[in-house]
C-alpha positions as CSV (number, residue, x, y, z in Angstrom):
1,M,36.9,-44.6,-36.5
2,I,38.7,-44.5,-33.2
3,K,38.1,-40.8,-33.0
4,K,34.4,-41.2,-33.6
5,L,34.3,-43.8,-30.8
6,F,36.0,-41.4,-28.4
7,I,33.5,-38.7,-29.3
8,L,30.6,-41.0,-28.8
9,L,31.9,-42.2,-25.5
10,F,32.5,-38.6,-24.3
11,L,28.9,-37.7,-25.3
12,M,27.5,-40.7,-23.4
13,L,29.5,-39.7,-20.3
14,I,28.3,-36.1,-20.5
15,T,24.7,-37.3,-20.9
16,A,24.9,-39.6,-17.9
17,Y,26.4,-36.8,-15.8
18,L,23.6,-34.4,-16.7
19,V,20.9,-37.0,-16.0
20,V,22.4,-37.7,-12.5
21,A,22.9,-34.0,-11.8
22,V,19.4,-33.0,-12.8
23,T,17.9,-35.9,-10.9
24,A,19.9,-35.0,-7.7
25,F,18.9,-31.3,-8.0
26,N,15.2,-31.8,-8.7
27,G,14.7,-34.8,-6.4
28,K,12.4,-34.3,-3.5
29,P,14.3,-33.4,-0.4
30,T,12.7,-36.0,1.8
31,E,15.1,-35.8,4.7
32,E,16.7,-32.3,4.5
33,T,15.4,-29.9,7.1
34,C,14.9,-26.2,6.8
35,T,17.9,-24.4,8.2
36,G,16.5,-20.9,8.2
37,M,14.4,-18.1,6.6
38,E,15.3,-15.2,4.4
39,L,12.6,-12.6,5.3
40,V,12.3,-9.4,3.3
41,I,9.8,-6.6,3.9
42,T,10.0,-4.9,0.5
43,D,8.7,-1.4,1.5
44,S,10.2,-1.2,5.0
45,I,12.0,2.1,4.1
46,D,8.8,3.9,3.2
47,H,6.5,2.3,5.9
48,G,7.1,0.7,9.3
49,F,3.7,-0.8,9.8
50,I,5.0,-4.4,10.2
51,T,8.4,-5.7,11.2
52,K,10.3,-8.9,10.8
53,K,9.7,-9.6,14.4
54,E,5.9,-9.3,13.9
55,V,6.1,-11.7,10.9
56,L,8.0,-14.2,13.0
57,R,5.6,-13.8,15.9
58,T,2.7,-14.5,13.6
59,L,4.3,-17.6,12.2
60,N,5.2,-19.0,15.7
61,S,1.7,-18.3,17.0
62,K,0.2,-20.4,14.2
63,K,3.0,-23.0,14.6
64,L,4.0,-22.5,11.0
65,S,7.7,-21.6,11.4
66,P,9.5,-23.7,8.8
67,I,12.8,-23.8,10.7
68,G,13.7,-27.4,11.6
69,K,10.9,-29.0,9.6
70,K,11.5,-31.3,6.7
71,M,11.7,-29.3,3.4
72,A,9.3,-31.8,1.7
73,E,6.7,-31.1,4.4
74,I,6.7,-27.3,4.2
75,N,3.6,-25.9,2.4
76,T,4.7,-22.5,1.0
77,R,1.1,-21.8,-0.2
78,L,-0.2,-22.3,3.4
79,L,2.4,-19.8,4.7
80,E,1.3,-17.3,2.1
81,E,-2.4,-17.7,3.0
82,E,-1.8,-17.5,6.8
83,L,0.5,-14.4,6.6
84,G,-1.8,-12.8,4.1
85,Q,-4.6,-12.7,6.8
86,H,-2.5,-10.2,8.8
87,P,-4.4,-6.9,8.8
88,L,-1.3,-4.9,7.9
89,I,0.0,-7.2,5.1
90,G,-1.0,-6.7,1.5
91,N,0.9,-9.4,-0.3
92,V,3.1,-12.4,0.6
93,E,5.4,-14.6,-1.5
94,C,7.0,-17.8,-0.1
95,F,9.5,-19.9,-1.9
96,R,12.4,-22.4,-1.4
97,T,15.9,-21.1,-1.7
98,A,19.4,-22.6,-1.8
99,G,20.8,-24.2,1.3
100,N,17.4,-25.6,2.5
101,R,16.0,-22.2,3.4
102,I,12.6,-20.6,3.0
103,G,12.3,-17.2,1.4
104,I,9.4,-14.9,2.5
105,K,8.8,-11.6,0.7
106,V,6.2,-9.3,2.4
107,T,4.5,-6.2,1.0
108,Q,2.7,-4.0,3.5
109,R,-0.8,-2.4,2.8
110,L,-0.6,1.1,1.6
111,P,-2.9,3.6,3.4
112,I,-4.1,6.7,1.4
113,M,-6.3,8.3,4.0
114,R,-7.1,8.3,7.7
115,I,-10.7,8.3,8.8
116,M,-11.5,10.0,12.1
117,A,-15.3,10.0,11.9
118,A,-17.8,11.8,14.1
119,N,-19.2,8.4,15.2
120,G,-15.8,7.6,16.8
121,E,-14.5,5.2,14.2
122,N,-10.8,5.6,13.5
123,Y,-9.0,3.7,10.7
124,Y,-7.2,3.9,7.4
125,I,-8.4,3.4,3.9
126,D,-5.8,1.6,1.7
127,D,-5.2,1.8,-2.0
128,K,-7.5,-1.2,-2.6
129,A,-10.5,0.6,-1.0
130,H,-10.4,-1.5,2.2
131,A,-10.5,-0.3,5.7
132,M,-7.3,-1.1,7.7
133,P,-6.5,-0.8,11.4
134,I,-4.2,2.0,12.8
135,P,-0.7,0.6,13.1
136,N,1.8,1.6,15.7
137,S,3.6,4.0,13.4
138,A,1.6,6.8,11.7
139,A,1.3,7.3,8.0
140,N,1.7,10.8,6.4
141,V,-1.7,10.9,4.7
142,V,-4.7,13.3,4.5
143,I,-7.2,13.1,7.4
144,A,-10.9,12.9,6.8
145,T,-13.3,14.0,9.6
146,G,-17.0,14.5,10.0
147,N,-20.1,12.6,9.0
148,I,-18.5,9.5,7.6
149,D,-19.7,5.9,7.4
150,K,-17.8,2.9,6.0
151,A,-19.7,2.9,2.7
152,F,-18.9,6.6,2.1
153,A,-15.3,6.1,3.2
154,T,-14.6,3.1,0.9
155,K,-16.2,4.7,-2.2
156,E,-16.4,8.5,-2.4
157,L,-13.5,9.2,0.0
158,Y,-11.4,6.4,-1.5
159,E,-11.9,7.9,-5.0
160,F,-10.9,11.4,-3.8
161,G,-7.9,9.9,-1.8
162,M,-6.6,8.2,-5.0
163,F,-7.0,11.5,-6.9
164,I,-4.8,13.2,-4.3
165,Q,-2.3,10.3,-4.3
166,N,-1.9,10.7,-8.1
167,H,-1.4,14.5,-7.9
168,P,1.7,15.5,-5.9
169,L,0.7,19.2,-5.7
170,W,-2.6,18.4,-4.0
171,K,-1.1,15.7,-1.9
172,A,1.2,18.3,-0.5
173,Q,-1.4,21.0,-0.1
174,I,-4.5,19.2,1.3
175,Q,-4.2,18.6,5.0
176,Q,-7.7,17.7,6.0
177,I,-11.1,16.8,4.6
178,N,-14.3,17.5,6.4
179,V,-17.5,15.7,5.4
180,T,-20.6,17.8,6.2
181,P,-24.0,16.3,7.3
182,T,-25.2,16.6,3.6
183,K,-22.1,14.6,2.5
184,E,-20.3,17.6,0.9
185,L,-16.6,18.1,1.1
186,E,-14.7,20.9,2.8
187,L,-10.9,21.0,2.6
188,I,-8.3,22.5,4.9
189,P,-5.0,23.3,3.0
190,H,-1.5,23.5,4.4
191,V,-0.9,26.9,2.8
192,G,-3.5,29.6,3.1
193,D,-5.9,30.5,5.9
194,H,-9.1,29.5,4.0
195,V,-11.5,26.6,3.5
196,I,-11.9,25.0,0.1
197,F,-15.5,24.0,-0.6
198,L,-15.9,21.2,-3.2
199,G,-19.5,20.5,-2.8
200,K,-20.6,17.0,-3.7
201,P,-17.8,14.4,-4.4
202,G,-16.7,14.0,-8.0
203,N,-15.4,16.0,-11.0
204,Y,-12.1,16.5,-9.3
205,E,-9.9,17.1,-12.3
206,E,-12.0,20.1,-13.4
207,K,-12.4,21.5,-10.0
208,F,-8.8,21.4,-9.0
209,E,-7.7,22.8,-12.4
210,R,-9.8,25.8,-11.6
211,L,-8.3,26.0,-8.2
212,K,-4.8,25.8,-9.5
213,T,-5.5,28.6,-12.0
214,F,-7.0,30.7,-9.2
215,Y,-4.0,30.1,-6.9
216,I,-1.6,31.3,-9.6
217,K,-3.5,34.2,-11.0
218,G,-5.6,35.2,-8.0
219,L,-4.1,34.5,-4.6
220,N,-0.6,35.3,-5.7
221,E,-1.8,38.8,-6.5
222,V,-4.2,39.6,-3.6
223,G,-2.6,37.5,-0.9
224,W,-3.2,34.0,0.5
225,N,-5.1,35.1,3.5
226,K,-7.7,37.5,2.0
227,Y,-10.5,35.0,1.7
228,S,-12.1,32.7,4.4
229,R,-13.8,30.4,1.9
230,I,-13.2,29.4,-1.8
231,S,-16.1,27.5,-3.3
232,L,-15.6,25.2,-6.4
233,E,-19.1,23.8,-6.1
234,F,-20.4,25.2,-9.4
235,S,-18.9,24.6,-12.8
236,N,-16.8,27.3,-14.6
237,Q,-16.7,29.6,-11.6
238,I,-15.1,30.2,-8.2
239,I,-17.0,32.0,-5.5
240,C,-14.8,33.6,-2.8
241,T,-15.9,34.9,0.6
242,K,-13.8,37.7,2.0
243,K,-12.6,37.6,5.6
244,E,-14.5,39.8,8.0
245,K,-12.4,42.7,9.3
């Protein structure tokens, strides 16, 4: 009987302790102030478009720095929304951490192509098909020149840019895209002194599979500088133009 009473008393004490601990941990920090921030730019090794200094400058300019403010008054959703408006930021996560600190995780926008249009426009297209401004540090992406407007850039060129991003061989080989007045695509490769003519945008898998076969079985035999132009415009054939002597 006495043993059961001891067990019951012990269980009651444990329950009371847990209730107090949970209440203390989950209670609203009405008076505690934010002691600092833990700021992480997740892809800073691959890209240097935005720095921690720039994130802090943005927060200070909007008077949103959480440091010194009461934890209960800090709106993490507002921080996410305001930082998310930065033209070089793709995604933001803000959250409370231990020690009355605010954690901020920033992901930069990912450019896939640089547009240098004949009309003077100069910008990147990102992996969400949106135009983004040129940051201070350059991105190693293919350059598109020629007769390009925003609609063509964010649709046809975006689709081609994503194709290149998903195919490492062509990402390494294609240096420049030129858009003709009739909205056809000419490519300048890194290797070989020739122009690759795609014709109208689209059907990239089939066209580049033909080009890959021609590179292996054709140019490796006759030399990479024999032709000035390689046309993939028409299905099931490759039309080559020899260089003039």
